[in-house]
N, C-alpha and C positions, 0 to 999 in steps of 0.2 A: 504493500499499499504506499503510495507516494504522499501521505499526509504527515503533518507534524501534530503531535498530541500535546496539549497544554494541561497542567494539573494545578488546581487552585490552592491558595494558602489561607492562612487565618483571616477571617473577616467574611469568607464565603459561606460559613455555616449557617444553618437554619433549622429550627426545631421542626421535626417531622422528616428530615432527610433520611433516606434509606428505608423508610417504613414500607413502602410498596415492594422494595426488593426483598425485605425480610418476609413478607406475607406471601410472596409469589415464587420465590426462588429458594430451592433447597440449599444451593451453595451459599447464598447470601445468609440464610438463616444459620447455617453451620459456622460461617465466618463470624457473624456477630456474637454467637454464643461462645465461640472460641475467644474472641476478645474479652467478653465478660469474664471468662475463667482465667485468662492470662493476667488481666489487670486486677482482678479481685473485687470488682464492683460492676454494676449493670451499665456499661457504656451504651448498650442498646436502648435502655430506658431514657437515658439522658438525650440521645439522638432523637427518639421518637416523641417524647413527652416534654422534654425540658425539665425545669423552666429554663428560659433563655439565659438567665444569669449564670446558671450552673453550666450550661453548654459553652458559654463564653469564657469559662475558666481555661486558661492556656493549656493546662495538663489534660483537660478533657477534649478541647477543641481539636488538638492535633491528632490524637489517635482516632477520633471521630471522622475527620475529613479524610485521613489516610485510608480508613476502612471502607468508606463509601466509594472513594475513587478506585481502589483496588477491586472491589466487587463489580463496579460498572465496567472496568477495563476487561476483567476476566469474562464477564457474561457477554460483552460485545464481541470478543474473540478476534479482534483485528490487531494487526501489528503496524506501528507507524514506521515512517522512514527515520524519524528522530523525535525527541521529546524534550520538553522543558517544564519546570515546575517553579512556582513563585514561592520562595522561602520554604515553608513546610512542604510545598508541592514538589520540591526537588526529591524529597524522600519518597513520595508517591510515584514519581517518574522512575526512580532507581528500583523501587520495589517491583513495578510492572515490567521493568527491563530485566528482571531476574538477578539483580545485584545482591539483594537482601531477601531472606526468607520472611514471610509475613510476621511471624512471631517475633523475630528480631527487630523488624522495622517498627512494629507496634510498641515494643518496650522502649526502643530508642527515642521515639517521638514523645512518649509519655514522660520519660526522663528529661528530654529536652525542654519540654514545656515546664516542668517543675524547676529545673535549674535556672531557666530564664526568669521565672517568677520570683525565685529566691535570691537572685543576683542583686536586686535593688529593692529596698523596702517600698511597699505600696504608697503611692502619693509623692515619692521623691523623684520619679522619672516622668517623662511626657514624650508624646509624639505628635507632630502637627503636620498636616497635609497643606502644601502651598500651592494654591491653584493659579495657574498662569504665570508662575514664577520662571525666570530665566535661570537655567542651571549654573552658568558661570557666576552670576551674581549671588546665587545661593551659596556656592562654594566660598566666594570671597567673604561674605558676611560671616559664615560659619568659622572660617579661618580667623577672622578679626576677633570674634567673641572668644575663641579659645585662646588666642594670644593674650588678650587682656585678662583672661582667667588664670594664666600660668602663675604659680606661686601662691595663689589663694588657697586657704585651708579648705578641706572638705567640710560639708555640713555636719551637723551633730550626728547624723546617721552614717556618716563615713562616705557619703556620695560626692565624687569629684564634680566640679563645675565644668561640664563638657558637653558640646553638642556636635552631632555628626549627620551627614546625609545618610539616610537609612534605606530609602527606596527611590529609584528614578523610574517611575511607573510609566510616564508618557512625557511628551514635550510640554504638556500643560500641567503636570503634577509631579512634584517632588516632595517626599516626606522627610522631615528631619527628626532626630531622636536624641535623647540624652537627659541630663539633669534638668529638672522642671524649670528653674530660674533661667538657665542658659538657652533652653528652647524657647521660652517666652521672649527673652531678649532678642534672639535672632529673628523671631517672627515679627517683633515690633519693628526692627530696622528694615525688614524686607517689605512690610506693608502688604497691601493687596488682600486678597481673600485668603483667610487662614481658617482651617478646620482642625481643631484639636481632637485627636482620636480617642475613643473610649476604650483604651487599652490599659492593662495593669502593669506594664513594664516597658522600658525604653528599648525595644527590640532593635537589633542591628546597629547598635552604637558600641563605643568602647567600654561602656559600663557593663556590657554583656561578657567581658573577658572571663570573669570567674565561672560563668556558665559554660563558656567555650572549653575552659580547661577541664572541668568536671566531665563534660560530654566527650572529650577527646579520649579519656580513659575507656569509656564504654565503647566508643567506636573502634578502638584498637583491639578490643576483646571480641568484637563481632566478626562473623565470617562474611567476606565480600567476594563476589564473583564478577568476572568481566560481563558488562552489559550485552544483552542480545541486540540492542539498538542503541545508538549514541544518545546521550543526554547532555544538554547544554547546562553547565553549572552557573550558579548565581554570581559568584565572586569574580570569575574571570571571563565570563561569556565564551566559555571554551567547550568544545565537544569532548565529552568524557567517553573513552572507549576501553579503559582498563579499570580494574578493581581498586588499585591504589590511588588512581586519580579520583575515583568516586569517594573514597574514604576522606582524602584530603579536602575535597570540596565541602563535604558536610562539616568538617572541623572549622574550616575558615569562614563559612557563611554566617556563623552565629553573631559575630561582632563586626561584620563588614556589610556594605550596602548590597541590596538586591538591584542588579543592573538590568531591570526588566525591559526598559525602553531600547536599550542596545540589543537585547536578546531578540525582541520583535524585529528590529531592523535587520538583524542577521538572518532571521527566518524569511523575511520578505525578499531578501536579496538572493535567496537560494532558488535557482531556476528549476531544481528537481522537485520542489514541493508544490503540489497542485491544490492543496486544501488543508484545512485545520479543523481539529476537534478539541473542545474543552471537555475533559472527563472529570466530573464531580459536581458538587453542589454550586449553584450560582452561575452567573454569566459575566463576571467581572473581567476575566482575561479575554473573553471573546470581544468585549467592548473596547478594551485597550488595543487589541490587535486591529480591529476595524478602524479605530482612530488613526493609528500608525499608517495603515494602508491608504486611508484617504489623503493623508498628508503627502503620500508618494504617488497619488493619483492612480492607485491600483485597485482593481476589483479582486476581492477574495471571497472564497466560500468557507464559511465557519459554521460548524454544527455544534450543538450542546448535547452531551449525553449525561443526563442527570437523573433519569427515571427509566424504569423498565419499558415504559411506552416508547421512549426515544429509541431504544434498542429494537423493539418489536416493529417500529415503523420502518426499519431498514435504512436509517440515515447513514 
């Protein structure tokens, strides 16, 4: 198949996702029940019933999204030319490429979510989406705020005053992340439309280094295989074709930015790709891809596979 598959990350979750799969597919039912047993709590209940506040907890969200994407990919039964995943979605892409066993991937993303949550006390970090901001100006302001903060003591909770670019999602959306005061100061200087994200930790910032170090130990213990199809990693925008590259990419992405806009440009520039499919909950990545394609005056075909009906429709 000459398609590229896209796997969503945190923020695409929705209460009720995967319920139709559980009710109608024996494989889906077994996979959800396996997740419940491995994790020691009913992930399936949280997916199907919520409440939303519980599903939004990072260490629940990540295994939930991974599981739904994995089930949909397996039931669809198609192989892509290559794949990419947004942050957590990189794990889904590598799982579907056969790099990790499901049980290993599930435990890794559960621990990843917990480590990221524990790296910075709740309320001391922040993330903000800058709508319509110029990337070069964002980088300049972030650098200036960090230079001015050098030598300043950490706050009473031990959090350093630092802000970083976390996600470059499109030409019109950059997300910054870090210590709450530093993020607010950078956002104030940049002006324009700013949306503070309802997240519990400053993901993909330098403040995630403790989480990165803890996760690296778990990644080194896990078994990795060479992927059955290439997966573009987040931190380098590089096609991963070996097990060691996959492991290194998952280590590095925790405290480094998700270069999604560059990933979309790389996919759109590949003449071998004739279509795209977003595999999992939501349509966020399809929307970002369509925007990037419009900017290049390109027509693209994108399908969303998020329910059993999508699969049965033969998309």
